[in-house]
PDB file as gemmi writes it, atoms N, CA and C in Angstrom:
CRYST1    1.000    1.000    1.000  90.00  90.00  90.00 P 1                      
ATOM      1  N   UNK A   1     252.357 -30.211 164.326  1.00  0.00           N  
ATOM      2  CA  UNK A   1     251.235 -30.605 163.880  1.00  0.00           C  
ATOM      3  C   UNK A   1     251.101 -32.144 163.621  1.00  0.00           C  
ATOM      4  N   UNK A   2     249.976 -32.760 163.591  1.00  0.00           N  
ATOM      5  CA  UNK A   2     249.869 -34.214 163.382  1.00  0.00           C  
ATOM      6  C   UNK A   2     249.819 -34.341 161.856  1.00  0.00           C  
ATOM      7  N   UNK A   3     250.377 -35.390 161.226  1.00  0.00           N  
ATOM      8  CA  UNK A   3     250.165 -35.535 159.884  1.00  0.00           C  
ATOM      9  C   UNK A   3     249.005 -36.588 159.651  1.00  0.00           C  
ATOM     10  N   UNK A   4     248.211 -36.238 158.770  1.00  0.00           N  
ATOM     11  CA  UNK A   4     246.841 -37.212 158.643  1.00  0.00           C  
ATOM     12  C   UNK A   4     247.395 -38.013 157.281  1.00  0.00           C  
ATOM     13  N   UNK A   5     246.789 -39.267 157.647  1.00  0.00           N  
ATOM     14  CA  UNK A   5     247.188 -40.404 156.554  1.00  0.00           C  
ATOM     15  C   UNK A   5     245.950 -40.248 155.727  1.00  0.00           C  
ATOM     16  N   UNK A   6     246.312 -40.304 154.384  1.00  0.00           N  
ATOM     17  CA  UNK A   6     245.233 -40.527 153.369  1.00  0.00           C  
ATOM     18  C   UNK A   6     244.765 -42.008 153.297  1.00  0.00           C  
ATOM     19  N   UNK A   7     243.319 -41.882 153.208  1.00  0.00           N  
ATOM     20  CA  UNK A   7     242.779 -43.304 152.880  1.00  0.00           C  
ATOM     21  C   UNK A   7     242.553 -43.592 151.353  1.00  0.00           C  
ATOM     22  N   UNK A   8     243.142 -44.577 150.799  1.00  0.00           N  
ATOM     23  CA  UNK A   8     243.003 -44.680 149.424  1.00  0.00           C  
ATOM     24  C   UNK A   8     241.869 -45.664 149.285  1.00  0.00           C  
ATOM     25  N   UNK A   9     241.291 -45.761 148.041  1.00  0.00           N  
ATOM     26  CA  UNK A   9     240.107 -46.459 147.784  1.00  0.00           C  
ATOM     27  C   UNK A   9     240.399 -48.150 147.836  1.00  0.00           C  
ATOM     28  N   UNK A  10     241.846 -48.406 147.595  1.00  0.00           N  
ATOM     29  CA  UNK A  10     242.121 -49.944 147.772  1.00  0.00           C  
ATOM     30  C   UNK A  10     241.967 -50.375 149.266  1.00  0.00           C  
ATOM     31  N   UNK A  11     242.314 -49.506 150.131  1.00  0.00           N  
ATOM     32  CA  UNK A  11     242.315 -49.932 151.640  1.00  0.00           C  
ATOM     33  C   UNK A  11     240.578 -49.838 152.230  1.00  0.00           C  
ATOM     34  N   UNK A  12     239.898 -49.010 151.601  1.00  0.00           N  
ATOM     35  CA  UNK A  12     238.477 -48.921 151.874  1.00  0.00           C  
ATOM     36  C   UNK A  12     237.925 -50.365 151.387  1.00  0.00           C  
ATOM     37  N   UNK A  13     238.240 -50.597 150.107  1.00  0.00           N  
ATOM     38  CA  UNK A  13     237.542 -51.951 149.548  1.00  0.00           C  
ATOM     39  C   UNK A  13     238.096 -53.003 150.302  1.00  0.00           C  
ATOM     40  N   UNK A  14     239.336 -53.207 150.826  1.00  0.00           N  
ATOM     41  CA  UNK A  14     239.950 -54.408 151.695  1.00  0.00           C  
ATOM     42  C   UNK A  14     239.191 -54.457 152.822  1.00  0.00           C  
ATOM     43  N   UNK A  15     238.811 -53.368 153.565  1.00  0.00           N  
ATOM     44  CA  UNK A  15     238.060 -53.397 154.747  1.00  0.00           C  
ATOM     45  C   UNK A  15     236.817 -53.960 154.651  1.00  0.00           C  
ATOM     46  N   UNK A  16     236.103 -53.632 153.361  1.00  0.00           N  
ATOM     47  CA  UNK A  16     234.741 -53.967 153.397  1.00  0.00           C  
ATOM     48  C   UNK A  16     234.602 -55.505 152.931  1.00  0.00           C  
ATOM     49  N   UNK A  17     235.851 -55.920 152.245  1.00  0.00           N  
ATOM     50  CA  UNK A  17     235.759 -57.471 151.878  1.00  0.00           C  
ATOM     51  C   UNK A  17     236.064 -58.255 153.170  1.00  0.00           C  
ATOM     52  N   UNK A  18     236.722 -57.594 154.279  1.00  0.00           N  
ATOM     53  CA  UNK A  18     237.015 -58.349 155.401  1.00  0.00           C  
ATOM     54  C   UNK A  18     235.892 -58.419 156.263  1.00  0.00           C  
ATOM     55  N   UNK A  19     234.934 -57.590 156.263  1.00  0.00           N  
ATOM     56  CA  UNK A  19     233.626 -57.672 157.106  1.00  0.00           C  
ATOM     57  C   UNK A  19     232.873 -58.646 156.384  1.00  0.00           C  
ATOM     58  N   UNK A  20     232.687 -58.646 155.177  1.00  0.00           N  
ATOM     59  CA  UNK A  20     232.038 -59.747 154.358  1.00  0.00           C  
ATOM     60  C   UNK A  20     232.380 -61.242 154.402  1.00  0.00           C  
ATOM     61  N   UNK A  21     233.825 -61.494 154.757  1.00  0.00           N  
ATOM     62  CA  UNK A  21     234.071 -62.619 154.698  1.00  0.00           C  
ATOM     63  C   UNK A  21     233.882 -63.319 156.329  1.00  0.00           C  
ATOM     64  N   UNK A  22     233.377 -62.711 157.280  1.00  0.00           N  
ATOM     65  CA  UNK A  22     233.117 -63.060 158.528  1.00  0.00           C  
ATOM     66  C   UNK A  22     232.143 -64.196 158.666  1.00  0.00           C  
ATOM     67  N   UNK A  23     232.079 -65.358 159.103  1.00  0.00           N  
ATOM     68  CA  UNK A  23     231.308 -66.366 159.306  1.00  0.00           C  
ATOM     69  C   UNK A  23     230.196 -65.969 160.200  1.00  0.00           C  
ATOM     70  N   UNK A  24     228.762 -66.315 159.738  1.00  0.00           N  
ATOM     71  CA  UNK A  24     227.681 -66.012 160.643  1.00  0.00           C  
ATOM     72  C   UNK A  24     227.332 -67.253 161.420  1.00  0.00           C  
ATOM     73  N   UNK A  25     226.823 -67.114 162.484  1.00  0.00           N  
ATOM     74  CA  UNK A  25     226.706 -68.069 163.512  1.00  0.00           C  
ATOM     75  C   UNK A  25     225.137 -68.575 163.210  1.00  0.00           C  
ATOM     76  N   UNK A  26     225.064 -69.770 163.051  1.00  0.00           N  
ATOM     77  CA  UNK A  26     223.732 -70.421 162.770  1.00  0.00           C  
ATOM     78  C   UNK A  26     222.768 -70.016 163.916  1.00  0.00           C  
ATOM     79  N   UNK A  27     221.400 -69.931 163.906  1.00  0.00           N  
ATOM     80  CA  UNK A  27     220.482 -69.385 164.845  1.00  0.00           C  
ATOM     81  C   UNK A  27     219.655 -70.377 165.094  1.00  0.00           C  
ATOM     82  N   UNK A  28     219.503 -71.043 166.172  1.00  0.00           N  
ATOM     83  CA  UNK A  28     218.693 -72.190 166.506  1.00  0.00           C  
ATOM     84  C   UNK A  28     217.254 -71.621 166.664  1.00  0.00           C  
ATOM     85  N   UNK A  29     216.364 -72.389 166.031  1.00  0.00           N  
ATOM     86  CA  UNK A  29     214.930 -71.871 166.193  1.00  0.00           C  
ATOM     87  C   UNK A  29     214.289 -72.772 167.372  1.00  0.00           C  
ATOM     88  N   UNK A  30     213.662 -71.972 167.977  1.00  0.00           N  
ATOM     89  CA  UNK A  30     212.995 -72.295 169.269  1.00  0.00           C  
ATOM     90  C   UNK A  30     211.518 -73.162 168.889  1.00  0.00           C  
ATOM     91  N   UNK A  31     211.323 -74.149 169.465  1.00  0.00           N  
ATOM     92  CA  UNK A  31     210.102 -74.859 169.238  1.00  0.00           C  
ATOM     93  C   UNK A  31     209.021 -74.504 170.148  1.00  0.00           C  
ATOM     94  N   UNK A  32     207.877 -74.312 169.868  1.00  0.00           N  
ATOM     95  CA  UNK A  32     206.901 -73.763 170.584  1.00  0.00           C  
ATOM     96  C   UNK A  32     205.734 -74.992 170.675  1.00  0.00           C  
ATOM     97  N   UNK A  33     205.337 -75.369 171.726  1.00  0.00           N  
ATOM     98  CA  UNK A  33     204.601 -76.349 171.802  1.00  0.00           C  
ATOM     99  C   UNK A  33     203.116 -75.856 171.433  1.00  0.00           C  
ATOM    100  N   UNK A  34     202.407 -76.608 170.619  1.00  0.00           N  
ATOM    101  CA  UNK A  34     201.052 -76.191 170.142  1.00  0.00           C  
ATOM    102  C   UNK A  34     199.686 -76.291 171.229  1.00  0.00           C  
ATOM    103  N   UNK A  35     199.148 -75.495 171.353  1.00  0.00           N  
ATOM    104  CA  UNK A  35     198.071 -75.743 172.515  1.00  0.00           C  
ATOM    105  C   UNK A  35     196.801 -76.022 171.472  1.00  0.00           C  
ATOM    106  N   UNK A  36     196.025 -77.053 172.186  1.00  0.00           N  
ATOM    107  CA  UNK A  36     194.849 -77.205 171.415  1.00  0.00           C  
ATOM    108  C   UNK A  36     193.731 -76.348 171.801  1.00  0.00           C  
ATOM    109  N   UNK A  37     193.167 -75.826 171.008  1.00  0.00           N  
ATOM    110  CA  UNK A  37     192.004 -74.859 171.075  1.00  0.00           C  
ATOM    111  C   UNK A  37     190.625 -75.621 170.911  1.00  0.00           C  
ATOM    112  N   UNK A  38     189.800 -75.503 171.966  1.00  0.00           N  
ATOM    113  CA  UNK A  38     188.326 -76.293 171.634  1.00  0.00           C  
ATOM    114  C   UNK A  38     187.626 -74.929 171.500  1.00  0.00           C  
ATOM    115  N   UNK A  39     186.930 -75.242 170.296  1.00  0.00           N  
ATOM    116  CA  UNK A  39     185.989 -73.996 169.871  1.00  0.00           C  
ATOM    117  C   UNK A  39     184.545 -74.471 169.988  1.00  0.00           C  
ATOM    118  N   UNK A  40     183.610 -73.546 170.650  1.00  0.00           N  
ATOM    119  CA  UNK A  40     182.339 -74.046 170.679  1.00  0.00           C  
ATOM    120  C   UNK A  40     181.696 -73.587 169.593  1.00  0.00           C  
ATOM    121  N   UNK A  41     180.530 -74.143 169.146  1.00  0.00           N  
ATOM    122  CA  UNK A  41     179.786 -74.001 168.134  1.00  0.00           C  
ATOM    123  C   UNK A  41     178.949 -72.702 168.454  1.00  0.00           C  
ATOM    124  N   UNK A  42     178.997 -71.570 167.712  1.00  0.00           N  
ATOM    125  CA  UNK A  42     178.206 -70.399 167.807  1.00  0.00           C  
ATOM    126  C   UNK A  42     177.127 -70.341 166.882  1.00  0.00           C  
ATOM    127  N   UNK A  43     175.949 -69.824 167.206  1.00  0.00           N  
ATOM    128  CA  UNK A  43     174.787 -69.788 166.126  1.00  0.00           C  
ATOM    129  C   UNK A  43     175.002 -68.533 165.497  1.00  0.00           C  
ATOM    130  N   UNK A  44     174.905 -68.441 164.248  1.00  0.00           N  
ATOM    131  CA  UNK A  44     174.940 -67.174 163.498  1.00  0.00           C  
ATOM    132  C   UNK A  44     174.107 -66.127 164.258  1.00  0.00           C  
ATOM    133  N   UNK A  45     174.527 -64.906 164.199  1.00  0.00           N  
ATOM    134  CA  UNK A  45     173.718 -63.978 164.447  1.00  0.00           C  
ATOM    135  C   UNK A  45     172.598 -63.416 163.561  1.00  0.00           C  
ATOM    136  N   UNK A  46     171.457 -63.420 164.062  1.00  0.00           N  
ATOM    137  CA  UNK A  46     170.305 -62.921 163.311  1.00  0.00           C  
ATOM    138  C   UNK A  46     170.290 -61.471 162.993  1.00  0.00           C  
ATOM    139  N   UNK A  47     170.053 -61.240 161.796  1.00  0.00           N  
ATOM    140  CA  UNK A  47     170.134 -59.811 161.300  1.00  0.00           C  
ATOM    141  C   UNK A  47     168.517 -59.496 161.176  1.00  0.00           C  
ATOM    142  N   UNK A  48     168.283 -58.437 161.862  1.00  0.00           N  
ATOM    143  CA  UNK A  48     166.881 -58.097 162.133  1.00  0.00           C  
ATOM    144  C   UNK A  48     166.598 -56.739 161.356  1.00  0.00           C  
ATOM    145  N   UNK A  49     165.535 -56.604 160.705  1.00  0.00           N  
ATOM    146  CA  UNK A  49     164.878 -55.363 160.108  1.00  0.00           C  
ATOM    147  C   UNK A  49     164.439 -54.386 161.222  1.00  0.00           C  
ATOM    148  N   UNK A  50     165.274 -53.609 161.974  1.00  0.00           N  
ATOM    149  CA  UNK A  50     164.949 -52.731 162.954  1.00  0.00           C  
ATOM    150  C   UNK A  50     164.125 -51.404 162.408  1.00  0.00           C  
ATOM    151  N   UNK A  51     163.389 -50.736 162.869  1.00  0.00           N  
ATOM    152  CA  UNK A  51     162.972 -49.451 162.596  1.00  0.00           C  
ATOM    153  C   UNK A  51     164.095 -48.457 162.341  1.00  0.00           C  
ATOM    154  N   UNK A  52     165.206 -48.546 163.206  1.00  0.00           N  
ATOM    155  CA  UNK A  52     165.997 -47.828 162.916  1.00  0.00           C  
ATOM    156  C   UNK A  52     166.793 -47.870 161.755  1.00  0.00           C  
ATOM    157  N   UNK A  53     167.319 -49.143 161.269  1.00  0.00           N  
ATOM    158  CA  UNK A  53     167.832 -49.294 159.935  1.00  0.00           C  
ATOM    159  C   UNK A  53     166.826 -49.047 158.731  1.00  0.00           C  
ATOM    160  N   UNK A  54     165.638 -48.981 158.892  1.00  0.00           N  
ATOM    161  CA  UNK A  54     164.690 -48.461 157.901  1.00  0.00           C  
ATOM    162  C   UNK A  54     164.619 -47.044 157.899  1.00  0.00           C  
ATOM    163  N   UNK A  55     164.878 -46.328 158.957  1.00  0.00           N  
ATOM    164  CA  UNK A  55     165.061 -44.741 158.793  1.00  0.00           C  
ATOM    165  C   UNK A  55     166.242 -44.501 158.269  1.00  0.00           C  
ATOM    166  N   UNK A  56     167.475 -45.066 158.475  1.00  0.00           N  
ATOM    167  CA  UNK A  56     168.611 -44.844 157.973  1.00  0.00           C  
ATOM    168  C   UNK A  56     168.714 -44.946 156.510  1.00  0.00           C  
ATOM    169  N   UNK A  57     168.016 -46.361 156.000  1.00  0.00           N  
ATOM    170  CA  UNK A  57     167.977 -46.530 154.591  1.00  0.00           C  
ATOM    171  C   UNK A  57     167.187 -45.544 153.798  1.00  0.00           C  
ATOM    172  N   UNK A  58     165.962 -45.229 154.447  1.00  0.00           N  
ATOM    173  CA  UNK A  58     165.088 -44.339 153.477  1.00  0.00           C  
ATOM    174  C   UNK A  58     165.602 -42.979 153.499  1.00  0.00           C  
ATOM    175  N   UNK A  59     166.213 -42.336 154.692  1.00  0.00           N  
ATOM    176  CA  UNK A  59     166.928 -41.265 154.646  1.00  0.00           C  
ATOM    177  C   UNK A  59     167.889 -40.997 153.504  1.00  0.00           C  
ATOM    178  N   UNK A  60     168.736 -42.257 153.430  1.00  0.00           N  
ATOM    179  CA  UNK A  60     169.870 -42.084 152.405  1.00  0.00           C  
ATOM    180  C   UNK A  60     169.297 -42.168 151.016  1.00  0.00           C  
ATOM    181  N   UNK A  61     168.278 -43.012 151.049  1.00  0.00           N  
ATOM    182  CA  UNK A  61     167.694 -43.382 149.590  1.00  0.00           C  
ATOM    183  C   UNK A  61     167.088 -42.106 148.953  1.00  0.00           C  
ATOM    184  N   UNK A  62     166.141 -41.259 149.940  1.00  0.00           N  
ATOM    185  CA  UNK A  62     165.806 -40.019 149.461  1.00  0.00           C  
ATOM    186  C   UNK A  62     166.885 -38.992 149.125  1.00  0.00           C  
ATOM    187  N   UNK A  63     168.130 -38.922 150.031  1.00  0.00           N  
ATOM    188  CA  UNK A  63     169.157 -38.000 149.878  1.00  0.00           C  
ATOM    189  C   UNK A  63     169.607 -38.096 148.222  1.00  0.00           C  
ATOM    190  N   UNK A  64     170.035 -39.504 147.986  1.00  0.00           N  
ATOM    191  CA  UNK A  64     170.762 -39.759 146.923  1.00  0.00           C  
ATOM    192  C   UNK A  64     169.895 -39.592 145.636  1.00  0.00           C  
ATOM    193  N   UNK A  65     168.467 -39.710 145.868  1.00  0.00           N  
ATOM    194  CA  UNK A  65     167.636 -39.509 144.689  1.00  0.00           C  
ATOM    195  C   UNK A  65     167.480 -38.099 144.445  1.00  0.00           C  
ATOM    196  N   UNK A  66     167.506 -37.201 145.493  1.00  0.00           N  
ATOM    197  CA  UNK A  66     167.381 -35.765 145.172  1.00  0.00           C  
ATOM    198  C   UNK A  66     168.758 -35.426 144.693  1.00  0.00           C  
ATOM    199  N   UNK A  67     169.723 -35.905 145.120  1.00  0.00           N  
ATOM    200  CA  UNK A  67     171.061 -35.382 144.633  1.00  0.00           C  
ATOM    201  C   UNK A  67     171.438 -35.906 143.096  1.00  0.00           C  
ATOM    202  N   UNK A  68     170.722 -37.075 142.746  1.00  0.00           N  
ATOM    203  CA  UNK A  68     170.827 -37.558 141.449  1.00  0.00           C  
ATOM    204  C   UNK A  68     169.951 -36.680 140.465  1.00  0.00           C  
ATOM    205  N   UNK A  69     168.897 -36.507 140.985  1.00  0.00           N  
ATOM    206  CA  UNK A  69     167.973 -35.835 140.106  1.00  0.00           C  
ATOM    207  C   UNK A  69     168.494 -34.375 139.764  1.00  0.00           C  
ATOM    208  N   UNK A  70     169.099 -33.809 140.869  1.00  0.00           N  
ATOM    209  CA  UNK A  70     169.679 -32.445 140.790  1.00  0.00           C  
ATOM    210  C   UNK A  70     170.887 -32.508 139.728  1.00  0.00           C  
ATOM    211  N   UNK A  71     171.784 -33.421 139.924  1.00  0.00           N  
ATOM    212  CA  UNK A  71     172.703 -33.464 138.888  1.00  0.00           C  
ATOM    213  C   UNK A  71     172.276 -33.823 137.489  1.00  0.00           C  
ATOM    214  N   UNK A  72     171.125 -34.417 137.388  1.00  0.00           N  
ATOM    215  CA  UNK A  72     170.690 -34.802 136.060  1.00  0.00           C  
ATOM    216  C   UNK A  72     169.991 -33.445 135.355  1.00  0.00           C  
ATOM    217  N   UNK A  73     169.293 -32.602 136.348  1.00  0.00           N  
ATOM    218  CA  UNK A  73     168.853 -31.363 135.839  1.00  0.00           C  
ATOM    219  C   UNK A  73     169.953 -30.262 135.447  1.00  0.00           C  
ATOM    220  N   UNK A  74     171.232 -30.489 136.262  1.00  0.00           N  
ATOM    221  CA  UNK A  74     172.183 -29.492 135.869  1.00  0.00           C  
ATOM    222  C   UNK A  74     172.934 -29.926 134.863  1.00  0.00           C  
ATOM    223  N   UNK A  75     172.830 -31.317 134.212  1.00  0.00           N  
ATOM    224  CA  UNK A  75     173.429 -31.563 133.145  1.00  0.00           C  
ATOM    225  C   UNK A  75     172.925 -31.024 131.979  1.00  0.00           C  
ATOM    226  N   UNK A  76     171.436 -30.951 131.962  1.00  0.00           N  
ATOM    227  CA  UNK A  76     170.892 -30.344 130.692  1.00  0.00           C  
ATOM    228  C   UNK A  76     170.999 -28.776 130.879  1.00  0.00           C  
ATOM    229  N   UNK A  77     171.013 -28.373 131.942  1.00  0.00           N  
ATOM    230  CA  UNK A  77     171.011 -26.744 132.119  1.00  0.00           C  
ATOM    231  C   UNK A  77     172.372 -26.214 131.766  1.00  0.00           C  
ATOM    232  N   UNK A  78     173.290 -26.805 131.890  1.00  0.00           N  
ATOM    233  CA  UNK A  78     174.742 -26.298 131.831  1.00  0.00           C  
ATOM    234  C   UNK A  78     175.102 -26.278 130.436  1.00  0.00           C  
ATOM    235  N   UNK A  79     176.065 -25.194 130.084  1.00  0.00           N  
ATOM    236  CA  UNK A  79     176.250 -25.092 128.627  1.00  0.00           C  
ATOM    237  C   UNK A  79     177.814 -25.612 128.318  1.00  0.00           C  
ATOM    238  N   UNK A  80     178.656 -25.479 129.379  1.00  0.00           N  
ATOM    239  CA  UNK A  80     180.048 -25.906 129.253  1.00  0.00           C  
ATOM    240  C   UNK A  80     180.068 -27.189 129.170  1.00  0.00           C  
ATOM    241  N   UNK A  81     181.078 -27.800 128.253  1.00  0.00           N  
ATOM    242  CA  UNK A  81     181.414 -29.091 128.082  1.00  0.00           C  
ATOM    243  C   UNK A  81     181.913 -29.851 129.292  1.00  0.00           C  
ATOM    244  N   UNK A  82     182.672 -29.129 129.890  1.00  0.00           N  
ATOM    245  CA  UNK A  82     183.352 -29.696 131.217  1.00  0.00           C  
ATOM    246  C   UNK A  82     182.179 -30.054 132.346  1.00  0.00           C  
ATOM    247  N   UNK A  83     181.454 -29.077 132.377  1.00  0.00           N  
ATOM    248  CA  UNK A  83     180.377 -29.243 133.531  1.00  0.00           C  
ATOM    249  C   UNK A  83     179.376 -30.211 133.032  1.00  0.00           C  
ATOM    250  N   UNK A  84     178.888 -30.236 131.816  1.00  0.00           N  
ATOM    251  CA  UNK A  84     178.173 -31.307 131.095  1.00  0.00           C  
ATOM    252  C   UNK A  84     178.565 -32.664 131.493  1.00  0.00           C  
ATOM    253  N   UNK A  85     179.866 -32.778 131.197  1.00  0.00           N  
ATOM    254  CA  UNK A  85     180.432 -34.234 131.475  1.00  0.00           C  
ATOM    255  C   UNK A  85     180.528 -34.584 133.035  1.00  0.00           C  
ATOM    256  N   UNK A  86     180.868 -33.501 133.661  1.00  0.00           N  
ATOM    257  CA  UNK A  86     181.071 -33.595 135.373  1.00  0.00           C  
ATOM    258  C   UNK A  86     179.573 -33.993 135.782  1.00  0.00           C  
ATOM    259  N   UNK A  87     178.684 -33.427 135.423  1.00  0.00           N  
ATOM    260  CA  UNK A  87     177.148 -33.641 135.985  1.00  0.00           C  
ATOM    261  C   UNK A  87     176.701 -34.946 135.433  1.00  0.00           C  
ATOM    262  N   UNK A  88     176.976 -35.223 134.223  1.00  0.00           N  
ATOM    263  CA  UNK A  88     176.816 -36.541 133.850  1.00  0.00           C  
ATOM    264  C   UNK A  88     177.324 -37.815 134.435  1.00  0.00           C  
ATOM    265  N   UNK A  89     178.579 -37.597 134.600  1.00  0.00           N  
ATOM    266  CA  UNK A  89     179.346 -38.682 135.727  1.00  0.00           C  
ATOM    267  C   UNK A  89     178.764 -38.673 136.950  1.00  0.00           C  
ATOM    268  N   UNK A  90     178.413 -37.512 137.404  1.00  0.00           N  
ATOM    269  CA  UNK A  90     177.898 -37.436 138.830  1.00  0.00           C  
ATOM    270  C   UNK A  90     176.512 -38.093 139.035  1.00  0.00           C  
ATOM    271  N   UNK A  91     175.711 -37.704 137.936  1.00  0.00           N  
ATOM    272  CA  UNK A  91     174.577 -38.509 137.893  1.00  0.00           C  
ATOM    273  C   UNK A  91     174.435 -39.899 138.112  1.00  0.00           C  
ATOM    274  N   UNK A  92     175.287 -40.628 137.269  1.00  0.00           N  
ATOM    275  CA  UNK A  92     175.373 -41.996 137.211  1.00  0.00           C  
ATOM    276  C   UNK A  92     176.198 -42.394 138.696  1.00  0.00           C  
ATOM    277  N   UNK A  93     177.010 -41.880 139.129  1.00  0.00           N  
ATOM    278  CA  UNK A  93     177.689 -42.458 140.323  1.00  0.00           C  
ATOM    279  C   UNK A  93     176.628 -42.199 141.365  1.00  0.00           C  
ATOM    280  N   UNK A  94     175.632 -41.169 141.528  1.00  0.00           N  
ATOM    281  CA  UNK A  94     174.655 -40.879 142.471  1.00  0.00           C  
ATOM    282  C   UNK A  94     173.585 -41.804 142.262  1.00  0.00           C  
ATOM    283  N   UNK A  95     173.236 -42.124 141.151  1.00  0.00           N  
ATOM    284  CA  UNK A  95     172.110 -42.861 140.631  1.00  0.00           C  
ATOM    285  C   UNK A  95     172.536 -44.540 141.222  1.00  0.00           C  
ATOM    286  N   UNK A  96     173.779 -44.874 141.072  1.00  0.00           N  
ATOM    287  CA  UNK A  96     174.089 -46.179 141.374  1.00  0.00           C  
ATOM    288  C   UNK A  96     173.990 -46.339 142.855  1.00  0.00           C  
ATOM    289  N   UNK A  97     174.443 -45.310 143.494  1.00  0.00           N  
ATOM    290  CA  UNK A  97     174.220 -45.258 145.114  1.00  0.00           C  
ATOM    291  C   UNK A  97     172.851 -45.459 145.478  1.00  0.00           C  
ATOM    292  N   UNK A  98     172.018 -44.607 144.852  1.00  0.00           N  
ATOM    293  CA  UNK A  98     170.529 -44.775 144.964  1.00  0.00           C  
ATOM    294  C   UNK A  98     170.096 -46.016 144.828  1.00  0.00           C  
ATOM    295  N   UNK A  99     170.524 -46.719 143.698  1.00  0.00           N  
ATOM    296  CA  UNK A  99     170.082 -48.136 143.401  1.00  0.00           C  
ATOM    297  C   UNK A  99     170.578 -49.198 144.552  1.00  0.00           C  
ATOM    298  N   UNK A 100     171.764 -48.845 145.084  1.00  0.00           N  
ATOM    299  CA  UNK A 100     172.129 -49.719 146.175  1.00  0.00           C  
ATOM    300  C   UNK A 100     171.548 -49.456 147.413  1.00  0.00           C  
ATOM    301  N   UNK A 101     171.058 -48.123 147.827  1.00  0.00           N  
ATOM    302  CA  UNK A 101     170.166 -48.146 148.934  1.00  0.00           C  
ATOM    303  C   UNK A 101     168.741 -48.801 148.566  1.00  0.00           C  
ATOM    304  N   UNK A 102     168.284 -48.820 147.345  1.00  0.00           N  
ATOM    305  CA  UNK A 102     166.934 -49.493 147.071  1.00  0.00           C  
ATOM    306  C   UNK A 102     166.940 -50.792 147.279  1.00  0.00           C  
ATOM    307  N   UNK A 103     168.095 -51.404 147.009  1.00  0.00           N  
ATOM    308  CA  UNK A 103     168.213 -52.868 147.123  1.00  0.00           C  
ATOM    309  C   UNK A 103     168.174 -53.232 148.545  1.00  0.00           C  
ATOM    310  N   UNK A 104     169.063 -52.432 149.270  1.00  0.00           N  
ATOM    311  CA  UNK A 104     169.049 -52.497 150.804  1.00  0.00           C  
ATOM    312  C   UNK A 104     167.732 -52.550 151.304  1.00  0.00           C  
ATOM    313  N   UNK A 105     166.873 -51.548 151.052  1.00  0.00           N  
ATOM    314  CA  UNK A 105     165.526 -51.249 151.416  1.00  0.00           C  
ATOM    315  C   UNK A 105     164.569 -52.575 151.132  1.00  0.00           C  
ATOM    316  N   UNK A 106     164.764 -53.235 149.907  1.00  0.00           N  
ATOM    317  CA  UNK A 106     164.115 -54.403 149.395  1.00  0.00           C  
ATOM    318  C   UNK A 106     164.598 -55.417 150.413  1.00  0.00           C  
ATOM    319  N   UNK A 107     165.856 -55.478 150.767  1.00  0.00           N  
ATOM    320  CA  UNK A 107     166.183 -56.664 151.577  1.00  0.00           C  
ATOM    321  C   UNK A 107     165.637 -56.465 152.922  1.00  0.00           C  
ATOM    322  N   UNK A 108     165.736 -55.355 153.512  1.00  0.00           N  
ATOM    323  CA  UNK A 108     165.091 -55.163 154.868  1.00  0.00           C  
ATOM    324  C   UNK A 108     163.599 -55.423 154.699  1.00  0.00           C  
ATOM    325  N   UNK A 109     162.906 -55.037 153.781  1.00  0.00           N  
ATOM    326  CA  UNK A 109     161.490 -55.328 153.636  1.00  0.00           C  
ATOM    327  C   UNK A 109     161.282 -56.972 153.515  1.00  0.00           C  
ATOM    328  N   UNK A 110     162.174 -57.641 152.894  1.00  0.00           N  
ATOM    329  CA  UNK A 110     161.886 -59.040 152.809  1.00  0.00           C  
ATOM    330  C   UNK A 110     162.410 -59.744 154.071  1.00  0.00           C  
ATOM    331  N   UNK A 111     163.268 -59.179 154.935  1.00  0.00           N  
ATOM    332  CA  UNK A 111     163.690 -59.657 156.180  1.00  0.00           C  
ATOM    333  C   UNK A 111     162.410 -59.535 157.058  1.00  0.00           C  
ATOM    334  N   UNK A 112     161.533 -58.346 157.078  1.00  0.00           N  
ATOM    335  CA  UNK A 112     160.644 -57.979 157.860  1.00  0.00           C  
ATOM    336  C   UNK A 112     159.515 -58.984 157.633  1.00  0.00           C  
ATOM    337  N   UNK A 113     159.074 -59.295 156.412  1.00  0.00           N  
ATOM    338  CA  UNK A 113     158.107 -60.251 156.056  1.00  0.00           C  
ATOM    339  C   UNK A 113     158.530 -61.627 156.297  1.00  0.00           C  
ATOM    340  N   UNK A 114     159.671 -61.935 156.339  1.00  0.00           N  
ATOM    341  CA  UNK A 114     160.057 -63.100 156.820  1.00  0.00           C  
ATOM    342  C   UNK A 114     159.840 -63.562 158.054  1.00  0.00           C  
ATOM    343  N   UNK A 115     160.344 -62.649 159.141  1.00  0.00           N  
ATOM    344  CA  UNK A 115     160.276 -62.967 160.459  1.00  0.00           C  
ATOM    345  C   UNK A 115     158.601 -63.075 160.903  1.00  0.00           C  
ATOM    346  N   UNK A 116     157.882 -62.385 160.166  1.00  0.00           N  
ATOM    347  CA  UNK A 116     156.534 -62.360 160.532  1.00  0.00           C  
ATOM    348  C   UNK A 116     155.794 -63.571 160.585  1.00  0.00           C  
TER     349      UNK A 116                                                      
END                                                                             
């Protein structure tokens, strides 16, 4: 049978220290020539108030109005405190989303009047 040598902690530490002491070779950075980029001036894209955008905004406006009113109704109907708090918070979140769509509808109406 072969006799196995025991590795002590001192030998392991010495091996790790030897690895750390090796000198690192400095890496040379490559220089890259910069290319000149000529940019043409682009005119900003005009935002138009299309009928498709009106349909999307009005549809979402009505949806969030209905959901907000439904949660407001459920807030008063519910008896449990947890449900009341949930519906109250839901009413405010859906109401703010409704206001955001209302503002976007006003912007679209303003854009339509501005183009004519």
